[in-house]
TORVOZA-490026 format. One record per residue (C-alpha): residue in one letter; x, y, z. Coordinates in Angstrom, 2 decimals. Example, Ala and Ser with C-alpha at 12.3 -4.5 7.8 and 13.67 -1.06 7.14 Angstrom:
REM residues 2
ATOM  resn        x        y        z
ATOM     A    12.30    -4.50     7.80
ATOM     S    13.67    -1.06     7.14
***
This chain:
REM residues 484
ATOM  resn        x        y        z
ATOM     X     0.00     0.00     0.00
ATOM     X     3.00     2.30     0.40
ATOM     X     2.68     5.32    -1.91
ATOM     X     0.01     3.62    -4.01
ATOM     X    -1.71     6.37    -5.97
ATOM     X    -5.44     6.96    -6.03
ATOM     X    -6.92     9.24    -8.70
ATOM     X   -10.13    10.64    -7.21
ATOM     X   -10.79    12.75   -10.29
ATOM     X   -10.71     9.72   -12.57
ATOM     X   -13.14     7.85   -10.31
ATOM     X   -15.57    10.79   -10.28
ATOM     X   -15.37    11.16   -14.07
ATOM     X   -16.29     7.49   -14.46
ATOM     X   -19.76     8.30   -13.13
ATOM     X   -19.87    11.91   -14.35
ATOM     X   -23.57    12.12   -15.21
ATOM     X   -24.88    10.02   -12.32
ATOM     X   -26.20    11.66    -9.14
ATOM     X   -23.61    11.94    -6.37
ATOM     X   -25.26    13.96    -3.59
ATOM     X   -29.00    14.59    -3.39
ATOM     X   -31.46    16.33    -1.10
ATOM     X   -35.04    17.46    -1.35
ATOM     X   -33.92    20.76    -2.88
ATOM     X   -30.67    20.11    -4.74
ATOM     X   -28.92    17.42    -6.75
ATOM     X   -25.30    17.15    -7.87
ATOM     X   -23.92    14.86   -10.52
ATOM     X   -20.49    13.32   -10.01
ATOM     X   -19.11    15.88   -12.47
ATOM     X   -20.54    18.67   -10.30
ATOM     X   -19.12    17.05    -7.16
ATOM     X   -15.68    16.94    -8.79
ATOM     X   -15.97    20.64    -9.64
ATOM     X   -17.03    21.45    -6.06
ATOM     X   -14.02    19.56    -4.64
ATOM     X   -11.64    21.39    -6.99
ATOM     X   -13.14    24.73    -6.00
ATOM     X   -12.76    23.91    -2.29
ATOM     X    -9.17    22.82    -2.87
ATOM     X    -8.40    26.12    -4.58
ATOM     X    -9.75    27.92    -1.50
ATOM     X    -7.50    25.80     0.72
ATOM     X    -4.50    26.65    -1.46
ATOM     X    -5.23    30.36    -1.10
ATOM     X    -5.12    29.76     2.67
ATOM     X    -1.51    28.57     2.24
ATOM     X    -1.87    25.39     4.24
ATOM     X     1.05    23.02     4.72
ATOM     X     1.30    19.35     3.82
ATOM     X    -0.03    17.10     6.63
ATOM     X    -1.40    20.15     8.49
ATOM     X    -4.51    19.57    10.61
ATOM     X    -7.60    21.43     9.35
ATOM     X   -10.52    21.22    11.78
ATOM     X   -14.05    21.00    10.37
ATOM     X   -17.07    21.69    12.56
ATOM     X   -20.21    21.84    10.46
ATOM     X   -23.44    19.96     9.97
ATOM     X   -23.59    17.51     7.06
ATOM     X   -24.40    19.42     3.90
ATOM     X   -23.61    19.62     0.18
ATOM     X   -20.58    21.75     0.95
ATOM     X   -19.25    19.78     3.93
ATOM     X   -18.63    16.71     1.76
ATOM     X   -16.43    18.40    -0.90
ATOM     X   -14.72    20.43     1.81
ATOM     X   -13.56    17.25     3.61
ATOM     X   -12.56    15.55     0.35
ATOM     X   -10.62    18.63    -0.73
ATOM     X    -8.60    18.47     2.49
ATOM     X    -7.69    14.88     1.62
ATOM     X    -6.73    15.97    -1.91
ATOM     X    -4.56    18.75    -0.47
ATOM     X    -2.42    16.21     1.42
ATOM     X    -3.70    17.68     4.69
ATOM     X    -5.57    16.06     7.56
ATOM     X    -9.27    16.69     8.23
ATOM     X    -9.86    16.96    11.98
ATOM     X   -13.57    16.15    12.24
ATOM     X   -15.19    17.44    15.43
ATOM     X   -18.66    16.89    16.84
ATOM     X   -20.68    20.00    15.97
ATOM     X   -22.56    19.68    19.27
ATOM     X   -19.48    20.00    21.47
ATOM     X   -19.41    23.25    23.50
ATOM     X   -16.89    25.87    22.28
ATOM     X   -14.64    25.47    25.33
ATOM     X   -14.28    21.73    24.67
ATOM     X   -13.54    22.44    21.00
ATOM     X   -10.83    24.92    22.00
ATOM     X    -9.21    22.36    24.32
ATOM     X    -9.28    19.68    21.60
ATOM     X    -7.72    21.99    19.03
ATOM     X    -5.02    23.08    21.46
ATOM     X    -4.21    19.49    22.46
ATOM     X    -3.63    18.63    18.79
ATOM     X    -1.79    21.87    17.94
ATOM     X    -4.43    22.64    15.31
ATOM     X    -4.68    26.34    14.47
ATOM     X    -7.06    26.37    11.46
ATOM     X   -10.79    25.87    11.66
ATOM     X   -13.54    25.66     9.01
ATOM     X   -16.97    26.13    10.50
ATOM     X   -20.38    27.78    10.27
ATOM     X   -21.08    31.38    11.26
ATOM     X   -22.41    30.79    14.82
ATOM     X   -19.13    29.12    15.77
ATOM     X   -17.11    31.97    14.28
ATOM     X   -18.71    34.33    16.78
ATOM     X   -17.64    32.26    19.80
ATOM     X   -15.22    34.12    22.07
ATOM     X   -13.47    30.84    23.01
ATOM     X   -12.33    30.32    19.41
ATOM     X   -11.13    33.77    18.40
ATOM     X    -7.47    32.80    18.75
ATOM     X    -7.76    30.35    15.85
ATOM     X    -7.50    31.07    12.15
ATOM     X   -11.13    30.52    11.14
ATOM     X   -12.87    30.33     7.78
ATOM     X   -16.57    30.01     7.12
ATOM     X   -17.76    26.81     5.44
ATOM     X   -19.56    29.13     3.02
ATOM     X   -16.19    30.27     1.65
ATOM     X   -15.69    26.72     0.35
ATOM     X   -19.11    26.56    -1.30
ATOM     X   -18.74    26.54    -5.07
ATOM     X   -19.78    29.68    -6.94
ATOM     X   -19.52    30.75   -10.56
ATOM     X   -19.54    28.60   -13.68
ATOM     X   -17.57    25.33   -13.89
ATOM     X   -15.30    26.70   -16.65
ATOM     X   -14.26    29.47   -14.25
ATOM     X   -12.93    27.02   -11.66
ATOM     X    -9.15    26.72   -11.49
ATOM     X    -8.09    23.17   -12.47
ATOM     X    -6.93    21.16    -9.47
ATOM     X    -5.20    17.83    -9.04
ATOM     X    -7.28    15.32    -7.07
ATOM     X    -4.70    12.56    -6.80
ATOM     X    -3.89    11.05    -3.41
ATOM     X    -1.76     8.25    -2.00
ATOM     X    -3.38     5.53     0.07
ATOM     X    -0.82     5.81     2.85
ATOM     X    -1.15     9.57     3.37
ATOM     X    -2.62    10.74     6.70
ATOM     X    -6.19    11.85     5.94
ATOM     X    -8.42    12.21     8.98
ATOM     X    -8.60    12.45    12.73
ATOM     X   -11.85    11.64    14.45
ATOM     X   -12.69    10.78    18.00
ATOM     X   -13.81     7.52    19.57
ATOM     X   -17.33     7.57    20.98
ATOM     X   -16.07     7.65    24.55
ATOM     X   -18.47     4.84    25.45
ATOM     X   -15.69     3.18    27.45
ATOM     X   -13.82     6.27    28.68
ATOM     X   -12.28     9.53    27.46
ATOM     X   -12.58     9.98    23.65
ATOM     X    -9.30     9.40    21.82
ATOM     X    -8.03    11.13    18.67
ATOM     X    -7.81     8.42    15.99
ATOM     X    -5.58     9.05    12.95
ATOM     X    -6.50     7.27     9.71
ATOM     X    -4.75     7.11     6.39
ATOM     X    -6.85     7.62     3.27
ATOM     X    -6.25     3.96     2.51
ATOM     X    -8.00     2.88     5.72
ATOM     X   -11.20     4.63     4.60
ATOM     X   -10.78     3.34     1.05
ATOM     X   -10.34    -0.31     2.00
ATOM     X   -13.09    -0.17     4.58
ATOM     X   -15.54     0.97     1.92
ATOM     X   -14.19    -1.50    -0.64
ATOM     X   -14.64    -4.42     1.73
ATOM     X   -18.10    -3.31     2.80
ATOM     X   -19.22    -3.10    -0.82
ATOM     X   -18.17    -6.73    -1.26
ATOM     X   -20.72    -7.74     1.39
ATOM     X   -23.49    -5.22     0.68
ATOM     X   -24.26    -4.80    -2.98
ATOM     X   -24.12    -1.11    -3.86
ATOM     X   -24.22     0.04    -7.46
ATOM     X   -24.86     3.09    -9.66
ATOM     X   -28.41     4.30    -9.15
ATOM     X   -28.51     3.26    -5.48
ATOM     X   -28.84     5.90    -2.77
ATOM     X   -27.50     5.64     0.80
ATOM     X   -29.01     8.02     3.37
ATOM     X   -26.42     9.98     5.35
ATOM     X   -28.14     9.08     8.61
ATOM     X   -24.91     9.38    10.64
ATOM     X   -22.89    12.59    11.08
ATOM     X   -19.70    13.10     9.10
ATOM     X   -17.67    13.53    12.30
ATOM     X   -18.55     9.89    13.05
ATOM     X   -16.57     7.21    11.22
ATOM     X   -19.82     5.58    10.09
ATOM     X   -20.93     8.80     8.37
ATOM     X   -17.69     9.23     6.43
ATOM     X   -17.87     5.52     5.52
ATOM     X   -21.23     6.11     3.81
ATOM     X   -19.66     8.77     1.57
ATOM     X   -16.70     6.56     0.70
ATOM     X   -18.90     3.54    -0.11
ATOM     X   -21.09     5.62    -2.40
ATOM     X   -18.16     7.19    -4.28
ATOM     X   -16.47     3.84    -4.91
ATOM     X   -19.74     2.35    -6.21
ATOM     X   -20.99     5.35    -8.19
ATOM     X   -24.04     5.52    -5.92
ATOM     X   -25.52     8.68    -4.39
ATOM     X   -25.45    10.05    -0.84
ATOM     X   -28.86    11.25     0.33
ATOM     X   -28.91    14.19     2.75
ATOM     X   -31.72    13.94     5.32
ATOM     X   -34.08    16.84     5.89
ATOM     X   -34.22    18.51     9.30
ATOM     X   -37.99    18.83     8.93
ATOM     X   -38.70    15.19     8.04
ATOM     X   -38.33    11.82     9.72
ATOM     X   -36.26     8.96     8.34
ATOM     X   -39.23     7.19     6.72
ATOM     X   -40.15    10.35     4.81
ATOM     X   -36.54    10.81     3.66
ATOM     X   -36.48     7.23     2.39
ATOM     X   -39.59     7.82     0.32
ATOM     X   -38.85    11.35    -0.89
ATOM     X   -35.22    10.68    -1.88
ATOM     X   -35.70     7.16    -3.22
ATOM     X   -33.25     5.78    -0.65
ATOM     X   -32.13     2.17    -1.18
ATOM     X   -29.62     1.72     1.67
ATOM     X   -29.53     3.02     5.24
ATOM     X   -27.41     2.75     8.38
ATOM     X   -29.30     2.66    11.69
ATOM     X   -28.63     2.16    15.39
ATOM     X   -31.07    -0.11    17.27
ATOM     X   -33.06     2.73    18.83
ATOM     X   -33.70     4.27    15.41
ATOM     X   -34.96     0.97    14.01
ATOM     X   -37.15     0.38    17.07
ATOM     X   -38.88     3.72    16.64
ATOM     X   -39.39     3.13    12.95
ATOM     X   -40.92    -0.29    13.60
ATOM     X   -43.22     1.27    16.22
ATOM     X   -44.71     3.48    13.49
ATOM     X   -46.81     1.39    11.10
ATOM     X   -46.74     4.16     8.51
ATOM     X   -42.94     3.72     8.28
ATOM     X   -43.10     0.03     7.34
ATOM     X   -43.63     0.54     3.56
ATOM     X   -40.50     2.73     3.46
ATOM     X   -38.43     0.13     5.32
ATOM     X   -39.69    -2.67     3.07
ATOM     X   -38.67    -0.67    -0.02
ATOM     X   -34.99    -0.70     1.00
ATOM     X   -32.34    -3.03    -0.35
ATOM     X   -30.27    -2.96     2.85
ATOM     X   -30.61    -1.87     6.47
ATOM     X   -27.16    -1.89     8.10
ATOM     X   -27.73    -2.17    11.86
ATOM     X   -24.97    -1.57    14.40
ATOM     X   -23.57     0.90    16.92
ATOM     X   -24.75    -0.95    20.01
ATOM     X   -26.41    -4.04    21.50
ATOM     X   -29.43    -5.22    19.51
ATOM     X   -32.45    -6.28    21.61
ATOM     X   -33.58    -9.81    20.82
ATOM     X   -37.20    -8.80    20.27
ATOM     X   -36.17    -6.01    17.89
ATOM     X   -34.15    -8.48    15.84
ATOM     X   -37.02   -10.99    15.89
ATOM     X   -39.52    -8.40    14.71
ATOM     X   -37.25    -7.25    11.87
ATOM     X   -36.84   -10.88    10.76
ATOM     X   -40.60   -11.49    10.92
ATOM     X   -41.14    -8.44     8.70
ATOM     X   -38.57    -9.84     6.25
ATOM     X   -36.52    -6.65     6.33
ATOM     X   -33.21    -6.67     4.36
ATOM     X   -31.10    -6.58     7.51
ATOM     X   -27.34    -6.83     7.97
ATOM     X   -26.02    -6.60    11.53
ATOM     X   -22.54    -5.19    11.95
ATOM     X   -19.66    -4.92    14.41
ATOM     X   -17.08    -2.20    13.98
ATOM     X   -14.93     0.43    15.63
ATOM     X   -13.50     3.86    14.98
ATOM     X   -10.01     2.35    15.01
ATOM     X   -10.88     0.09    12.06
ATOM     X   -12.44     2.94    10.02
ATOM     X   -15.98     1.57    10.60
ATOM     X   -17.05    -2.02     9.91
ATOM     X   -15.03    -5.08    10.95
ATOM     X   -17.52    -7.91    10.50
ATOM     X   -21.12    -8.11     9.29
ATOM     X   -23.79   -10.62     8.40
ATOM     X   -24.79   -11.12     4.77
ATOM     X   -27.94    -9.15     3.96
ATOM     X   -31.07   -11.14     4.83
ATOM     X   -29.17   -14.25     5.98
ATOM     X   -31.65   -15.63     8.56
ATOM     X   -29.24   -18.13    10.06
ATOM     X   -26.55   -15.51    10.59
ATOM     X   -29.07   -13.02    12.00
ATOM     X   -30.54   -15.47    14.49
ATOM     X   -27.16   -16.68    15.70
ATOM     X   -25.59   -13.20    15.44
ATOM     X   -22.70   -14.77    13.55
ATOM     X   -20.69   -12.22    11.59
ATOM     X   -18.30   -12.71     8.68
ATOM     X   -15.03   -10.77     8.75
ATOM     X   -15.05    -8.40     5.80
ATOM     X   -12.27    -8.28     3.18
ATOM     X    -9.06    -6.38     4.04
ATOM     X    -9.49    -7.15     7.76
ATOM     X    -8.13    -9.95     9.95
ATOM     X    -9.66   -11.07    13.26
ATOM     X    -8.39   -13.45    15.93
ATOM     X    -9.20   -14.14    19.59
ATOM     X    -6.60   -13.83    22.35
ATOM     X    -6.16   -16.25    25.22
ATOM     X    -8.24   -13.83    27.30
ATOM     X   -11.08   -14.07    24.73
ATOM     X   -10.42   -10.52    23.52
ATOM     X   -11.06    -9.66    19.86
ATOM     X    -7.83    -8.67    18.07
ATOM     X    -7.88    -6.98    14.66
ATOM     X    -5.48    -5.84    11.97
ATOM     X    -5.50    -5.16     8.24
ATOM     X    -5.65    -2.43     5.63
ATOM     X    -8.42    -0.57     7.48
ATOM     X    -6.50    -0.31    10.76
ATOM     X    -5.82     3.18    12.09
ATOM     X    -2.32     4.64    12.22
ATOM     X    -2.45     5.35    15.95
ATOM     X    -3.76     7.74    18.59
ATOM     X    -2.59    11.35    18.45
ATOM     X    -1.81    12.65    21.93
ATOM     X     0.00    15.92    22.63
ATOM     X     1.63    15.90    19.22
ATOM     X     2.86    12.31    19.52
ATOM     X     1.50     9.35    17.55
ATOM     X     0.95     6.43    19.90
ATOM     X     0.83     3.05    18.13
ATOM     X    -0.81     0.58    20.55
ATOM     X    -0.20    -2.53    18.48
ATOM     X     0.92    -5.99    19.52
ATOM     X     3.38    -8.26    17.76
ATOM     X     2.16    -9.02    14.27
ATOM     X     0.37    -5.66    14.00
ATOM     X    -2.66    -6.74    16.06
ATOM     X    -4.83    -4.18    17.87
ATOM     X    -6.71    -5.22    21.00
ATOM     X   -10.27    -3.92    20.66
ATOM     X   -11.29    -4.31    24.30
ATOM     X   -14.24    -6.40    23.11
ATOM     X   -14.81   -10.04    24.06
ATOM     X   -15.80   -12.58    21.46
ATOM     X   -15.48   -16.05    20.00
ATOM     X   -14.69   -17.44    16.57
ATOM     X   -16.87   -20.34    15.48
ATOM     X   -15.58   -23.37    13.57
ATOM     X   -16.73   -21.78    10.31
ATOM     X   -14.69   -18.63    11.09
ATOM     X   -17.68   -16.45    11.95
ATOM     X   -17.39   -13.99    14.82
ATOM     X   -19.71   -13.58    17.81
ATOM     X   -19.28   -10.47    19.98
ATOM     X   -19.91   -10.95    23.71
ATOM     X   -19.30    -7.52    25.26
ATOM     X   -16.63    -5.14    26.51
ATOM     X   -13.70    -6.57    28.44
ATOM     X   -13.44    -3.47    30.62
ATOM     X   -17.15    -3.57    31.51
ATOM     X   -16.71    -6.76    33.55
ATOM     X   -16.55    -6.33    37.34
ATOM     X   -16.38    -8.59    40.41
ATOM     X   -19.23    -8.76    42.92
ATOM     X   -18.74   -10.94    45.99
ATOM     X   -16.04   -12.89    44.18
ATOM     X   -18.20   -13.52    41.08
ATOM     X   -17.47   -12.09    37.62
ATOM     X   -20.36   -10.07    36.18
ATOM     X   -20.56    -9.12    32.50
ATOM     X   -23.10    -6.25    32.20
ATOM     X   -23.97    -7.17    28.60
ATOM     X   -25.34   -10.53    29.80
ATOM     X   -27.83    -8.76    32.09
ATOM     X   -28.68    -6.23    29.39
ATOM     X   -29.35    -9.05    26.96
ATOM     X   -31.88   -10.53    29.39
ATOM     X   -33.57    -7.16    29.90
ATOM     X   -33.83    -6.76    26.13
ATOM     X   -35.96    -9.90    26.03
ATOM     X   -38.76    -8.06    27.80
ATOM     X   -41.16    -6.77    25.15
ATOM     X   -41.49    -3.36    26.80
ATOM     X   -37.77    -2.59    27.22
ATOM     X   -36.35    -0.19    24.63
ATOM     X   -32.89     0.50    26.09
ATOM     X   -30.95    -0.90    29.04
ATOM     X   -27.48    -0.29    30.42
ATOM     X   -26.07    -2.04    33.48
ATOM     X   -23.18    -0.50    35.44
ATOM     X   -21.48    -1.19    38.77
ATOM     X   -21.65     0.84    41.97
ATOM     X   -19.45     0.41    45.07
ATOM     X   -20.87    -1.83    47.79
ATOM     X   -19.46    -2.30    51.30
ATOM     X   -20.42    -5.98    51.49
ATOM     X   -19.87    -7.24    47.92
ATOM     X   -17.27    -4.75    46.66
ATOM     X   -19.54    -3.81    43.74
ATOM     X   -23.14    -4.42    42.75
ATOM     X   -24.98    -4.01    39.43
ATOM     X   -27.61    -1.33    38.87
ATOM     X   -29.59    -0.75    35.69
ATOM     X   -30.88     2.20    33.67
ATOM     X   -33.96     1.21    31.70
ATOM     X   -36.01     3.01    29.07
ATOM     X   -39.42     1.56    28.34
ATOM     X   -41.27     1.63    25.05
ATOM     X   -43.62     4.55    24.45
ATOM     X   -46.66     4.36    26.71
ATOM     X   -45.18     1.52    28.79
ATOM     X   -43.95     1.41    32.37
ATOM     X   -42.19    -1.33    34.33
ATOM     X   -41.74    -1.36    38.10
ATOM     X   -38.49    -2.54    39.68
ATOM     X   -40.36    -5.52    41.13
ATOM     X   -41.55    -6.61    37.69
ATOM     X   -38.04    -6.29    36.25
ATOM     X   -36.51    -8.25    39.14
ATOM     X   -39.03   -11.06    38.77
ATOM     X   -38.39   -11.13    35.02
ATOM     X   -34.62   -11.45    35.52
ATOM     X   -34.66   -13.97    38.39
ATOM     X   -35.96   -16.68    36.07
ATOM     X   -33.19   -16.02    33.57
ATOM     X   -29.95   -15.20    35.44
ATOM     X   -28.30   -15.95    38.77
ATOM     X   -29.59   -13.95    41.71
ATOM     X   -26.31   -12.11    42.31
ATOM     X   -26.53   -10.69    38.78
ATOM     X   -29.96    -9.11    39.32
ATOM     X   -29.44    -5.32    39.63
ATOM     X   -29.71    -3.83    43.09
ATOM     X   -31.59    -0.82    41.74
ATOM     X   -33.39     0.17    38.55
ATOM     X   -33.26     3.81    37.42
ATOM     X   -35.22     5.56    34.70
ATOM     X   -33.28     6.35    31.55
ATOM     X   -31.85     9.90    31.88
ATOM     X   -33.61    12.56    29.85
ATOM     X   -30.46    14.56    29.13
ATOM     X   -29.08    14.42    25.60
ATOM     X   -25.73    12.66    25.17
ATOM     X   -24.15    15.45    23.05
ATOM     X   -24.94    13.81    19.75
ATOM     X   -23.05    10.57    20.21
ATOM     X   -24.74     7.62    18.52
ATOM     X   -23.55     5.38    21.35
ATOM     X   -24.58     5.54    24.98
ATOM     X   -21.70     6.65    27.16
ATOM     X   -21.54     3.91    29.77
ATOM     X   -19.04     5.71    31.97
ATOM     X   -21.37     8.75    32.20
ATOM     X   -24.19     6.51    33.41
ATOM     X   -21.84     4.89    35.92
ATOM     X   -21.01     8.28    37.42
ATOM     X   -24.70     9.16    37.49
ATOM     X   -25.56     5.88    39.24
ATOM     X   -22.87     6.39    41.86
ATOM     X   -24.22     9.88    42.55
ATOM     X   -27.80     8.64    42.85
ATOM     X   -26.76     5.86    45.23
ATOM     X   -24.68     8.26    47.32
ATOM     X   -27.67    10.60    47.69
ATOM     X   -29.85     7.72    48.84
ATOM     X   -27.30     6.56    51.41
ATOM     X   -26.68    10.03    52.85
***
């Protein structure tokens, strides 16, 4: 892969007249997307950026965000993609920790007093204007090994880390995904995940490699309406999104019209999976990570046996093995370059180039992968090992449970005890006594949570994954208040 060239312009020209990015109000062909990228690159060049320089982007997904990010890649710079819902002070601290001094963002952010020390440009300055023949020609060639992006882990297991990817990691992730999920010219994948999330950028890369289109959702419409209005054929969802769609009968025709529903980003309740299978939805369940540029293993679309057993096939350009401690190890062409911390690239790889994911799993005789939970979620209670995901899996079997997270709290007698946060389906309510009785017939008594708390109402700053450590802190505070 070293210094292997990639001609983005040639790829875009191959599908010149096909739609590339669409919304309810606007549609670009691949030729127009190429022109927009070249225009954005010319704006970057006028900014006099350096090779491998970090350029932060904080903006909602739009027509102009996509070419802006791709133009940074084509400029041999690194796109630092930051959650647009982070508060300005947190953004400032992140930029300072990575020695990033340039920022492309929307107008409200430019007015923030915390960010005035940075060299800022409006995203609107990178929006194409004028006629195509007035755009300065620009080279869109890249190398697969060049540093391309930094994005942050979800923080579901601790402090978010800055993950550096080469362009090749994104390229091979999309290439391998397209081997499992058929995507072709004329198809349309809804950009249902933000571009600062690795799953959002993966949607763009998959579409470009296949000559398919990226559909931009409308802020005024729900997902089912976007599917119908934009002619969407493929979609990425987290379990909560699919649950809410299945709870709305009017959304079922839209879901049935799809070619693929890629489901991942968290534990999948058994009853949700069963309902999707009963409705014969074109489902593919997936396991991935930011460090592997998105997907690692997935089930073939509509494969009932794989869905029911949750057996996943490792995608091309990735390798998976299981350590003696039952931890999932990964490597391959999609693997990240390392974590960037205070200007230093940390490469946390084992012999042979393996990366320890922190997830527990098993490989079946046929080579398929089954994911069991997070290694660092396990805790000891009264001398017994407790894996929270096992308890959550049992809670998910209750037909009225929408979400459940189990965490540990200190206990004078047992050292630690489990407690649970539970969100019920709309219009439903479950008492702690009902939940305890439900669990006692399914798991050992010491695994039954000591307390059940309602799911917190506060938003989780736009992350598509629940931040377990935040709920653990909340649980410890609630228990401390009760004991005082």
